[in-house]
TINURO-164540 format. One record per residue: residue number from 1; residue in three letters; x, z, y of N, C-alpha, C in turn. Coordinates in Angstrom, 1 decimal. Each point is the difference from the previous one (the first is absolute). Example, Ala and Ser with C-alpha at 12.3 -4.5 7.8 and 13.67 -1.06 7.14 Angstrom:
<vextis>
[1, "ALA", [13.2, 7.8, -5.7], [-0.9, 0.0, 1.2], [0.9, 0.0, 1.2]],
[2, "SER", [-0.4, -0.7, 1.1], [0.9, 0.0, 1.1], [-0.8, 0.8, 1.1]],
</vextis>
This chain:
<vextis>
[1, "UNK", [50.3, -54.9, 285.7], [0.0, -1.2, 1.0], [-0.5, 0.8, 1.3]],
[2, "UNK", [0.8, -0.5, 1.1], [-0.2, 0.6, 1.3], [-1.2, -0.7, 0.7]],
[3, "UNK", [-0.8, 0.7, 0.7], [-1.1, -0.6, 0.7], [0.2, -0.1, 1.4]],
[4, "UNK", [-0.1, -1.3, 0.6], [0.4, -0.2, 1.4], [-1.1, 0.7, 0.9]],
[5, "UNK", [0.3, 0.1, 1.3], [-0.9, 0.5, 0.9], [-1.3, -0.9, 0.2]],
[6, "UNK", [0.2, -1.3, 0.0], [-1.1, -0.9, 0.3], [-0.9, 0.1, -1.4]],
[7, "UNK", [0.5, 0.1, -1.1], [-0.8, 0.2, -1.2], [-0.9, 1.3, 0.0]],
[8, "UNK", [0.8, 1.1, 0.4], [-0.7, 1.2, 0.1], [-1.1, -0.1, 1.1]],
[9, "UNK", [0.2, -0.6, 1.1], [-1.0, -0.1, 1.1], [-1.1, -0.8, -0.5]],
[10, "UNK", [0.2, -1.1, -0.7], [-1.0, -0.8, -0.5], [-0.9, 0.8, -1.1]],
[11, "UNK", [0.8, 0.9, -0.8], [-0.8, 0.7, -1.1], [-0.9, 1.0, 0.8]],
[12, "UNK", [0.5, 0.7, 1.1], [-0.8, 1.0, 0.7], [-1.1, -0.6, 0.7]],
[13, "UNK", [0.1, -1.2, 0.5], [-1.0, -0.7, 0.7], [-1.1, -0.3, -1.0]],
[14, "UNK", [0.3, -0.5, -1.2], [-1.0, -0.2, -1.0], [-0.8, 1.3, -0.4]],
[15, "UNK", [0.9, 1.0, -0.1], [-0.6, 1.2, -0.6], [-1.0, 0.5, 1.2]],
[16, "UNK", [0.3, -0.1, 1.3], [-0.9, 0.4, 1.0], [-1.2, -0.9, 0.1]],
[17, "UNK", [0.2, -1.2, -0.2], [-1.2, -0.9, 0.0], [-0.9, 0.4, -1.1]],
[18, "UNK", [0.5, 0.4, -1.2], [-0.9, 0.5, -1.0], [-0.7, 1.3, 0.3]],
[19, "UNK", [0.7, 0.9, 0.8], [-0.6, 1.2, 0.4], [-1.2, -0.3, 1.0]],
[20, "UNK", [0.2, -1.0, 0.9], [-1.0, -0.4, 0.9], [-1.3, -0.5, -0.8]],
[21, "UNK", [0.3, -0.8, -1.0], [-1.1, -0.5, -0.8], [-0.7, 1.1, -0.8]],
[22, "UNK", [0.8, 0.8, -0.5], [-0.7, 1.3, -0.8], [-0.9, 0.8, 1.0]],
[23, "UNK", [0.6, 0.2, 1.2], [-0.7, 0.8, 1.0], [-1.4, -0.7, 0.4]],
[24, "UNK", [0.1, -1.3, 0.1], [-1.2, -0.8, 0.3], [-1.1, 0.2, -1.1]],
[25, "UNK", [0.4, -0.1, -1.2], [-0.9, 0.2, -1.1], [-0.6, 1.4, -0.1]],
[26, "UNK", [1.0, 1.0, 0.4], [-0.5, 1.4, -0.1], [-1.0, 0.2, 1.1]],
[27, "UNK", [0.2, -0.5, 1.1], [-0.9, 0.4, 1.0], [-1.4, -0.7, -0.2]],
[28, "UNK", [0.0, -1.2, -0.6], [-1.3, -0.6, -0.3], [-0.7, 0.8, -1.2]],
[29, "UNK", [0.8, 0.4, -1.0], [-0.7, 0.8, -1.0], [-0.4, 1.4, 0.4]],
[30, "UNK", [0.8, 0.6, 1.0], [-0.5, 1.4, 0.3], [-1.2, -0.1, 0.9]],
[31, "UNK", [-0.4, -1.1, 0.6], [-1.2, -0.1, 0.8], [-1.1, -0.8, -0.9]],
[32, "UNK", [0.3, -0.3, -1.3], [-0.9, -0.6, -0.8], [-0.6, -1.3, 0.5]],
[33, "UNK", [0.9, -0.8, 0.6], [-0.4, -1.2, 0.6], [0.4, -1.3, -1.0]],
[34, "UNK", [-0.8, -0.9, 0.0], [0.2, -1.2, -0.7], [1.0, -0.9, 0.8]],
[35, "UNK", [0.7, -0.9, -0.7], [0.8, -0.9, 0.8], [-0.7, -0.8, 1.0]],
[36, "UNK", [-1.3, -0.4, -0.4], [-0.8, -0.7, 0.9], [-0.5, 0.7, 1.3]],
[37, "UNK", [-0.3, 1.3, -0.3], [-0.2, 0.9, 1.2], [1.1, 0.2, 0.9]],
[38, "UNK", [1.2, 0.0, -0.5], [1.2, 0.1, 0.9], [0.2, -1.3, 0.7]],
[39, "UNK", [-0.2, -1.0, -0.6], [0.2, -1.4, 0.6], [-1.1, -0.1, 1.2]],
[40, "UNK", [-1.2, 0.3, -0.3], [-1.1, 0.0, 1.0], [0.3, 0.9, 1.2]],
[41, "UNK", [0.5, 1.1, -0.2], [0.4, 0.9, 0.9], [1.2, -0.6, 1.0]],
[42, "UNK", [0.9, -0.5, -0.7], [1.1, -0.6, 0.8], [-0.6, -1.1, 0.9]],
[43, "UNK", [-0.9, -0.7, -0.4], [-0.5, -1.1, 0.9], [-1.0, 0.5, 1.0]],
[44, "UNK", [-0.8, 1.0, -0.4], [-0.9, 0.6, 1.1], [0.6, 0.9, 1.0]],
[45, "UNK", [0.9, 0.9, -0.4], [0.8, 1.0, 0.8], [1.2, -0.7, 0.7]],
[46, "UNK", [0.7, -0.9, -0.6], [1.2, -0.4, 0.7], [0.0, -1.6, 0.2]],
[47, "UNK", [-1.0, -0.7, -0.4], [-0.1, -1.4, 0.2], [1.0, -0.8, -0.9]],
[48, "UNK", [0.5, 0.7, -1.0], [1.0, -0.7, -0.9], [-0.7, -0.3, -1.3]],
[49, "UNK", [0.0, -1.2, -0.5], [-0.4, -0.5, -1.1], [0.9, 0.1, -1.2]],
[50, "UNK", [-0.3, 0.8, -1.0], [0.9, 0.2, -1.1], [-0.8, -0.3, -1.3]],
[51, "UNK", [0.2, -1.2, -0.7], [-0.7, -0.2, -1.2], [0.1, 1.1, -1.1]],
[52, "UNK", [-0.8, 0.3, -0.8], [0.2, 0.9, -1.1], [1.3, -0.2, -1.0]],
[53, "UNK", [0.1, -1.4, -0.2], [1.1, -0.3, -0.8], [1.3, 0.3, 0.6]],
[54, "UNK", [0.1, -0.1, 1.2], [1.3, 0.3, 0.8], [0.1, 1.6, 0.1]],
[55, "UNK", [-1.1, 0.7, 0.1], [0.1, 1.5, 0.1], [0.5, 0.4, -1.4]],
[56, "UNK", [-0.5, -0.6, -1.1], [0.6, 0.4, -1.3], [1.5, -0.3, -0.1]],
[57, "UNK", [0.4, -1.0, 0.4], [1.4, -0.3, 0.0], [0.8, 1.0, 0.9]],
[58, "UNK", [-0.5, 0.4, 1.1], [0.6, 1.1, 0.8], [0.1, 1.3, -0.9]],
[59, "UNK", [-1.0, 0.3, -0.6], [0.0, 1.2, -0.8], [0.8, 0.0, -1.2]],
[60, "UNK", [0.2, -1.3, -0.5], [1.1, -0.1, -1.2], [1.4, 0.1, 0.5]],
[61, "UNK", [0.2, -0.5, 1.3], [1.3, 0.0, 0.4], [0.9, -1.1, -0.7]],
[62, "UNK", [1.1, -0.2, 0.7], [1.0, -1.1, -0.5], [0.2, 0.3, -1.6]],
[63, "UNK", [0.5, 1.3, -0.1], [0.4, 0.3, -1.4], [-1.0, -0.2, -1.0]],
[64, "UNK", [-1.4, 0.1, 0.3], [-1.0, -0.3, -0.9], [-0.5, -1.3, 0.1]],
[65, "UNK", [0.8, -1.0, 0.5], [-0.4, -1.4, 0.0], [-0.9, -0.3, 1.2]],
[66, "UNK", [-0.1, 0.9, 0.9], [-0.9, -0.3, 1.3], [0.9, -0.3, 1.1]],
[67, "UNK", [-0.3, 0.5, 1.1], [0.9, -0.2, 1.2], [-0.1, 1.3, 0.9]],
[68, "UNK", [0.9, 0.0, 0.8], [0.3, 1.1, 1.0], [-1.2, 0.0, 1.1]],
[69, "UNK", [-0.3, 1.1, 0.5], [-1.0, 0.1, 1.1], [0.6, -0.4, 1.3]],
[70, "UNK", [-0.4, -1.2, 0.7], [0.6, -0.2, 1.2], [-0.2, 1.1, 1.0]],
[71, "UNK", [1.1, 0.2, 0.8], [-0.1, 1.0, 1.1], [-1.1, -0.2, 1.0]],
[72, "UNK", [-0.4, -1.1, 0.3], [-1.1, -0.3, 1.0], [-1.3, 0.4, -0.5]],
[73, "UNK", [0.0, 0.3, -1.3], [-1.3, 0.5, -0.6], [-0.2, 1.6, 0.2]],
[74, "UNK", [1.1, 0.7, 0.2], [0.1, 1.4, 0.1], [-1.0, 0.6, 0.9]],
[75, "UNK", [-0.2, -0.6, 1.3], [-1.1, 0.8, 0.9], [-1.4, -0.3, -0.6]],
[76, "UNK", [-0.3, -1.0, -0.7], [-1.3, -0.2, -0.5], [-0.2, 1.0, -1.3]],
[77, "UNK", [1.0, 0.2, -0.7], [-0.1, 1.0, -1.1], [-0.2, 1.4, 0.6]],
[78, "UNK", [0.7, 0.3, 1.0], [-0.2, 1.3, 0.6], [-1.4, 0.1, 0.5]],
[79, "UNK", [-0.6, -1.0, 0.6], [-1.4, 0.2, 0.4], [-1.0, 0.2, -1.1]],
[80, "UNK", [0.3, -0.8, -1.1], [-0.9, 0.0, -1.1], [-0.1, 1.5, -0.6]],
[81, "UNK", [1.2, 0.5, -0.1], [0.2, 1.4, -0.7], [-0.1, 1.1, 1.0]],
[82, "UNK", [-0.3, -0.2, 1.2], [-0.2, 1.0, 1.0], [1.2, 0.7, 0.7]],
[83, "UNK", [1.1, -0.8, 0.0], [1.1, 0.5, 0.7], [0.1, -0.6, 1.4]],
[84, "UNK", [0.5, 0.8, 0.9], [0.2, -0.5, 1.4], [1.2, -0.7, 0.2]],
[85, "UNK", [1.2, 0.4, -0.7], [1.3, -0.5, 0.2], [0.1, -1.0, -1.2]],
[86, "UNK", [0.4, -1.3, 0.3], [0.0, -0.9, -1.0], [1.0, 0.2, -1.1]],
[87, "UNK", [1.0, 0.8, 0.3], [1.0, 0.4, -1.0], [-0.3, 1.3, -0.8]],
[88, "UNK", [-1.0, 0.7, 0.4], [-0.3, 1.3, -0.6], [-0.4, -0.1, -1.4]],
[89, "UNK", [-0.6, -1.1, -0.5], [-0.3, -0.1, -1.5], [1.1, -0.3, -0.9]],
[90, "UNK", [1.2, -0.4, 0.7], [1.2, -0.3, -0.8], [0.6, 1.2, -0.7]],
[91, "UNK", [0.7, -0.4, -1.3], [0.6, 1.1, -0.6], [1.3, 0.4, 0.6]],
</vextis>
């Protein structure tokens, strides 16, 4: 069966979304941070409130039954993990 361009693009977008989720989890584990600590840092450093249950969904990714990380959260994530460029933490 032949795959159409739109199906391939959608599959690639889902795969990238999962890579972002995996990277988020890896960053947190590498720094030995709890989800609560990351959520607290998002609020104190960037003024963005992220409930722990939402953070777990971001780490799970859409493929894991969670949800994709919204792009407007990238700058807050960069601050929390010590990156100056909001896109520097992305895979």
